[in-house]
C-alpha positions as a LaTeX table, in Angstrom:
\begin{tabular}{lrrr}
\hline
Residue & $x$ (\AA) & $y$ (\AA) & $z$ (\AA) \\
\hline
Asp1 & 99.00 & 92.37 & 96.36 \\
Gln2 & 98.81 & 90.10 & 93.30 \\
Thr3 & 95.96 & 87.95 & 94.62 \\
Leu4 & 93.79 & 90.91 & 95.52 \\
Met5 & 94.40 & 92.52 & 92.14 \\
Ala6 & 93.52 & 89.27 & 90.36 \\
Lys7 & 90.34 & 88.89 & 92.44 \\
Arg8 & 89.26 & 92.44 & 91.62 \\
Leu9 & 89.87 & 91.81 & 87.91 \\
Leu10 & 87.92 & 88.54 & 88.07 \\
Gly11 & 85.10 & 90.47 & 89.70 \\
Arg12 & 84.82 & 92.57 & 86.53 \\
Tyr13 & 86.03 & 90.35 & 83.70 \\
Glu14 & 85.96 & 86.71 & 82.72 \\
Leu15 & 89.26 & 84.80 & 82.65 \\
Pro16 & 89.64 & 84.82 & 78.82 \\
Thr17 & 89.39 & 88.61 & 78.86 \\
Ile18 & 92.05 & 88.85 & 81.56 \\
Gln19 & 94.28 & 86.52 & 79.57 \\
Arg20 & 93.91 & 88.71 & 76.49 \\
Leu21 & 94.45 & 91.91 & 78.47 \\
Thr22 & 97.61 & 90.65 & 80.13 \\
Ala23 & 98.97 & 89.45 & 76.77 \\
Leu24 & 98.25 & 92.86 & 75.24 \\
Cys25 & 99.80 & 94.69 & 78.18 \\
Ser26 & 102.89 & 92.46 & 78.00 \\
Ala27 & 103.27 & 93.28 & 74.30 \\
Arg28 & 102.88 & 97.02 & 74.94 \\
His29 & 105.10 & 97.04 & 78.03 \\
Pro30 & 107.64 & 94.22 & 77.65 \\
Glu31 & 109.58 & 95.49 & 80.65 \\
Gln32 & 106.59 & 94.44 & 82.79 \\
Ala33 & 105.89 & 91.12 & 81.02 \\
Val34 & 106.86 & 89.09 & 84.08 \\
Ala35 & 104.39 & 90.99 & 86.28 \\
Phe36 & 101.58 & 90.58 & 83.73 \\
Ala37 & 102.35 & 86.85 & 83.41 \\
Ala38 & 102.18 & 86.51 & 87.19 \\
Leu39 & 98.85 & 88.34 & 87.28 \\
Arg40 & 97.47 & 86.07 & 84.54 \\
Ala41 & 98.71 & 82.96 & 86.39 \\
Glu42 & 97.10 & 84.14 & 89.62 \\
Ala43 & 93.78 & 84.77 & 87.85 \\
Glu44 & 93.99 & 81.29 & 86.34 \\
Arg45 & 94.73 & 79.75 & 89.75 \\
Leu46 & 91.85 & 81.59 & 91.42 \\
Thr47 & 89.47 & 80.54 & 88.65 \\
Ala48 & 90.56 & 76.90 & 88.97 \\
Glu49 & 89.96 & 77.10 & 92.73 \\
Asn50 & 86.56 & 78.75 & 92.16 \\
Ala51 & 87.61 & 81.61 & 94.45 \\
Cys52 & 84.93 & 84.10 & 95.41 \\
Cys53 & 85.43 & 87.24 & 93.33 \\
Arg54 & 81.82 & 88.30 & 92.61 \\
Val55 & 78.67 & 88.91 & 94.63 \\
Ser56 & 77.07 & 85.95 & 92.84 \\
Gln57 & 79.78 & 83.67 & 94.29 \\
Leu58 & 79.11 & 84.62 & 97.92 \\
Ala59 & 77.76 & 81.91 & 100.22 \\
Val60 & 74.76 & 84.18 & 100.86 \\
Asn61 & 72.38 & 86.06 & 98.59 \\
Gly62 & 69.85 & 88.84 & 98.98 \\
Arg63 & 67.11 & 86.48 & 100.15 \\
Asp64 & 69.40 & 85.16 & 102.90 \\
Leu65 & 70.16 & 88.70 & 104.06 \\
Met66 & 66.50 & 89.72 & 104.08 \\
Ala67 & 65.64 & 86.58 & 106.08 \\
Ala68 & 68.33 & 87.67 & 108.56 \\
Gly69 & 66.69 & 91.09 & 108.90 \\
Val70 & 68.51 & 93.23 & 106.34 \\
Ala71 & 66.00 & 95.60 & 104.77 \\
Pro72 & 65.43 & 95.29 & 101.01 \\
Gly73 & 66.52 & 98.14 & 98.79 \\
Pro74 & 69.82 & 99.89 & 98.05 \\
Gly75 & 71.16 & 98.98 & 101.49 \\
Leu76 & 70.88 & 95.31 & 100.60 \\
Arg77 & 73.15 & 95.76 & 97.61 \\
Arg78 & 75.62 & 97.75 & 99.73 \\
Ala79 & 75.61 & 94.95 & 102.31 \\
Leu80 & 76.37 & 92.35 & 99.60 \\
Glu81 & 79.18 & 94.51 & 98.21 \\
Ala82 & 80.61 & 94.98 & 101.72 \\
Leu83 & 80.52 & 91.20 & 102.23 \\
Leu84 & 82.33 & 90.67 & 98.95 \\
Glu85 & 85.02 & 93.15 & 99.96 \\
Glu86 & 85.51 & 91.34 & 103.28 \\
Val87 & 85.80 & 87.99 & 101.49 \\
Ile88 & 88.17 & 89.05 & 98.70 \\
Thr89 & 90.48 & 90.81 & 101.15 \\
Gly90 & 90.51 & 87.72 & 103.36 \\
Arg91 & 88.98 & 89.39 & 106.41 \\
Leu92 & 86.01 & 86.98 & 106.31 \\
Pro93 & 85.70 & 83.45 & 104.99 \\
Asn94 & 83.03 & 82.82 & 102.37 \\
Glu95 & 80.87 & 80.94 & 104.87 \\
Lys96 & 77.18 & 81.58 & 105.34 \\
Ala97 & 77.11 & 81.94 & 109.14 \\
Glu98 & 80.03 & 84.37 & 109.22 \\
Leu99 & 78.65 & 86.43 & 106.35 \\
Leu100 & 75.18 & 86.67 & 107.91 \\
Ala101 & 76.64 & 87.77 & 111.25 \\
Phe102 & 78.68 & 90.48 & 109.53 \\
Ala103 & 75.73 & 91.59 & 107.38 \\
Thr104 & 73.41 & 92.06 & 110.32 \\
Lys105 & 76.04 & 94.23 & 112.07 \\
Phe106 & 76.73 & 96.12 & 108.83 \\
Ser107 & 73.06 & 96.88 & 108.15 \\
Ala108 & 72.49 & 98.00 & 111.76 \\
Ser109 & 75.13 & 100.71 & 111.40 \\
\hline
\end{tabular}
């Protein structure tokens, strides 16, 4: 899925880097230029919409999770990464109440 791929790229790289990478890939693989242009356009759209693609863009942070009962430590980071995965795949909205409810279930398991 184009949106999911663009979100994952935006989770690792800033938009200018993605723009340069897609231009380079288009030059190296002109037969796929349309696909790379579509990926770049999707990354640009997601950036303009301020879509959640990184842990730092979640509606909750580590302090919120600890206040909700998630233990500090490596499990806290795993909980934040699980929340991000749920948000970027569209299974959860990036809304504090929903994320906290999921996090407390996630950390209990």
